[in-house]
C-alpha positions as CSV (number, residue, x, y, z in Angstrom):
1,M,85.4,122.2,103.3
2,G,87.1,119.6,101.1
3,F,89.3,120.4,98.2
4,V,88.8,117.2,96.1
5,Q,86.0,117.4,93.6
6,R,86.3,113.9,92.1
7,F,88.6,111.0,91.7
8,D,90.3,111.3,88.3
9,H,92.9,108.6,87.7
10,V,95.6,106.3,89.1
11,G,99.0,106.4,87.3
12,I,101.3,103.4,87.0
13,T,104.8,103.7,85.4
14,V,105.7,100.6,83.4
15,S,108.5,99.5,81.1
16,D,106.5,97.8,78.4
17,L,103.5,100.1,77.8
18,D,102.0,98.0,75.0
19,A,102.1,94.7,76.9
20,V,100.7,96.2,80.1
21,A,97.9,98.0,78.2
22,A,97.0,94.8,76.3
23,F,96.7,93.0,79.7
24,F,94.2,95.6,81.0
25,V,92.3,95.7,77.6
26,S,92.0,91.9,77.9
27,L,90.2,92.4,81.2
28,G,87.7,94.7,79.5
29,L,89.1,98.2,79.9
30,E,89.0,100.5,76.9
31,A,92.2,102.3,75.8
32,D,92.6,105.7,74.4
33,Q,95.3,106.3,71.8
34,K,98.9,106.3,73.0
35,M,100.1,109.8,73.5
36,A,103.7,111.2,73.7
37,V,104.3,113.9,76.4
38,E,107.5,115.9,76.8
39,G,108.6,119.5,77.3
40,E,108.4,122.2,79.9
41,F,105.0,121.0,81.3
42,L,106.2,117.5,82.0
43,D,109.6,118.6,83.3
44,T,107.9,121.0,85.7
45,V,105.3,118.6,87.0
46,I,107.6,115.6,87.6
47,G,110.6,117.6,88.7
48,M,113.0,116.3,86.0
49,T,114.7,117.9,83.1
50,G,114.5,116.6,79.6
51,A,111.8,113.9,80.4
52,A,109.8,112.2,77.7
53,T,107.0,109.7,78.2
54,E,104.3,107.9,76.4
55,I,100.9,107.4,78.1
56,V,97.8,105.4,77.6
57,M,94.6,106.1,79.4
58,L,92.2,103.2,80.1
59,R,88.7,103.2,81.5
60,A,85.9,100.7,82.3
61,P,83.1,100.6,79.8
62,G,80.8,102.5,82.1
63,G,83.3,105.4,82.5
64,G,84.5,106.7,85.8
65,T,88.0,106.8,87.2
66,T,90.7,106.1,84.6
67,L,94.0,104.2,84.7
68,E,97.0,106.0,83.3
69,L,99.9,103.9,82.2
70,S,103.1,105.7,81.4
71,S,106.5,104.5,80.0
72,F,109.5,106.8,80.1
73,A,111.8,107.2,77.1
74,R,113.9,109.7,79.1
75,P,115.2,109.4,81.7
76,D,115.5,105.6,81.9
77,Y,113.0,104.1,84.3
78,L,114.1,102.8,87.7
79,P,113.3,99.1,88.3
80,G,110.6,98.4,90.9
81,S,109.9,95.3,92.9
82,P,108.0,93.0,90.6
83,T,107.6,90.4,93.4
84,A,106.6,92.9,96.1
85,P,104.3,91.4,98.8
86,A,100.9,93.0,99.5
87,N,102.2,94.6,102.7
88,E,105.1,96.5,101.1
89,L,104.6,100.3,101.4
90,G,103.3,102.1,98.4
91,L,100.6,101.5,95.8
92,R,100.0,97.8,96.1
93,N,97.0,97.0,94.0
94,I,94.4,98.3,91.6
95,A,90.9,96.8,92.1
96,F,88.1,96.0,89.7
97,E,84.7,94.5,90.3
98,V,84.2,91.7,87.8
99,Q,81.6,89.2,86.7
100,D,82.5,85.5,87.0
101,L,85.7,85.8,89.1
102,Q,86.8,82.2,88.2
103,A,86.5,82.9,84.5
104,V,88.7,86.0,84.9
105,V,91.3,84.1,87.0
106,D,91.3,81.4,84.3
107,H,91.7,84.0,81.6
108,V,94.7,85.7,83.2
109,A,96.3,82.3,84.0
110,A,96.1,81.4,80.3
111,G,98.2,84.6,79.7
112,G,100.8,83.4,82.2
113,Y,99.6,85.4,85.2
114,G,98.8,83.7,88.5
115,L,97.2,84.2,91.8
116,V,99.1,86.0,94.6
117,G,97.3,83.8,97.2
118,G,93.9,82.2,96.7
119,V,90.3,83.1,96.1
120,G,88.7,84.3,99.3
121,E,85.2,85.1,100.4
122,Y,84.3,88.0,102.6
123,E,81.2,87.7,104.8
124,G,79.1,86.1,102.1
125,V,79.2,89.4,100.1
126,W,82.4,89.3,98.0
127,R,84.6,86.7,96.4
128,M,88.1,88.2,95.8
129,A,91.5,87.3,94.5
130,Y,94.8,89.1,93.9
131,V,96.5,88.4,90.6
132,R,100.0,89.4,89.8
133,G,99.9,90.9,86.3
134,P,102.6,92.2,84.0
135,E,105.5,93.9,85.6
136,G,104.4,92.7,89.1
137,I,101.2,94.9,89.2
138,I,98.8,93.3,91.7
139,V,95.2,93.4,90.3
140,S,92.5,92.8,92.9
141,L,89.5,91.1,91.3
142,A,86.2,91.2,93.2
143,E,82.9,89.5,92.4
144,R,79.7,90.4,94.3
145,I,78.0,87.3,95.6
146,Q,74.4,87.2,94.4
147,K,71.9,86.3,97.1
């Protein structure tokens, strides 16, 4: 018997909530309103006292699993590794299936974000690229190859 009923969301802590949310919105995700969270609930769940955060939930137009971006007002955030390689332990990338991979790569490049490596093809089925987005977040972009 499994305990999990569905995949709900992935959370990423960021320093500049507005900039990171704008990046994901530019890729086509839809954002809910920014929400402030603090108090006993937050303190209990994250194991810190006096915490305060703002969050934005983002989702693909078709729905499904959401992306939660959070930025802490209290306590100060701890810096991560914005240049972490793909093999560093921990959450390394968030992946999206896209249409027209090259157009998306060009779009993020125009915003100052580049490829981690290059565009690769997997067994004639997928074209994929890793892009390093704001705050070092690696975004995996995959396009299904039409036969």
